Each structure stands twice: as structure tokens, then as C-alpha cells.
N, C-alpha and C positions, 0 to 999 in steps of 0.2 A: 472586497463584500465579501456578502457570505457564501461564495463558493470559495475563497481563498479562505474564509473561517473554517469552514466543514473540511478541506484539504488537509489544512495546518494539525487541526484537531485529530484529524484520520491519523496523521503522518505520525503524530503525538503518540496517539494511543497505543498504534502498532508496534514500534517502537518499545514503547512499557510492553507490550506480550513479548514481544523477543526479548527482549532482555529477562523479562521475570520468569518466562515458563518454557517457551524455544530453546532457548542458548541452555540453560539448566539442564532440561530433557534431554536434549541433544548431548550432552555430555554423561548421560547415565541410560547405555545401553541398557542395564539390567532393570531398570525402573519400569522403561517404556523403549518398545524396540524402535529402531531407526525410521524406519516404514509407518510405523504409526504416530511420530512425530511431524513426518512429512506429510501424514494424510492429516492430520490436525490445525498444522500451521501452514498446511502449501509452500508456496512461496514467497509469505510476506518479505521475507529478505529482500530479496528483488522487487515488489514492492516498494516498502516505503522509500529507499533511495530515488526510485521514478517519481513518486511523490513530492520528495521534499522538490526535487530538481523544477517541479510541475509549479509547486509553489512560488519557488524563486522566480522562475518566468514570469507568472502573471503578475508575482507583484512590480517586476523589472516593468512589464508592461502599462501595468496601471499608473505608477509613479509618471510614465510619458505619457499619458494620454487624458484629454477632459471626460470624456466618457469610459470611464470603464470595460465595459463592456464592448468596445470597438475592434480589442485585440486578443482576446479569448479565444476565438473560433482559431486565430492563427496560432495561439500558441500550444494548442491542444493537436493543429496539422505537424507541428514542428516533429511532438509525440505521438504520432499518428503510430509509426513501428515498432514503437517500444508499449504502446498501451497493451499490445498481447498479452502481455505476462497476466494481466487481470483475468484472461480467460481462462487459463489453469485453477488461478484462487477462486474465481467463481465454479468453475467447474468441479471442486472438490468442497467447494462448500456445503452442500447437503449430507454429502457422505461423514464430512466432519462434525456435523450439530446433530446425526443420529449417532456417531460414536463420541459423543462426548455425555450422549442423554444414558 
């Protein structure tokens, strides 16, 4: 369904951002200080694997259920303790946007 598609796209897009921007900039501290790289990209390197795990679990649950909505909540409950990584990302986003501009 839509949730799986959007989470898959998010994961794919953020993997691309990491590969094309975050990782290269992290290897060149003379170009951009490491603390600025961390501010701009936050903890995407922790979010992407979690996002991929959530997608995998959602796909498995949907394949086993007639109604895909029956188990969505259960999947997110399984990952509840790990969803805290999004808090850091969201809390640094306004600063990252300001820095980018």
C-alpha cells in the first residue's frame, strides 16, 4: 500500500543522499567541517537501515494478511524503541534547513 511505497521511496532517497553527499563530505573535512556535516545530515545513517527494516516487516505482514491495515500498528510497535532515532533527525532539521539556505 501507500505506506510501504512512501517508506521505500524515503529509504531509497535518503540512501542516495548518504551515498552522494554525506559520505563524500564526511571524507573531506577541509571542504566542510565534520560537525557541519552532522548538522546537515543528522543521523540519516541510522535512520535508513531502520526504515529498510520497517519496510521489510510491513511487506511480510501485508503478504500474510487479507487486510493490509490489520498489522501495521503491530509492526510499528515492534520498532517503537528504535523510532527514537527520528527524534534527533526531526529536532535538527530546522537548523539544517537554515544552514543550507
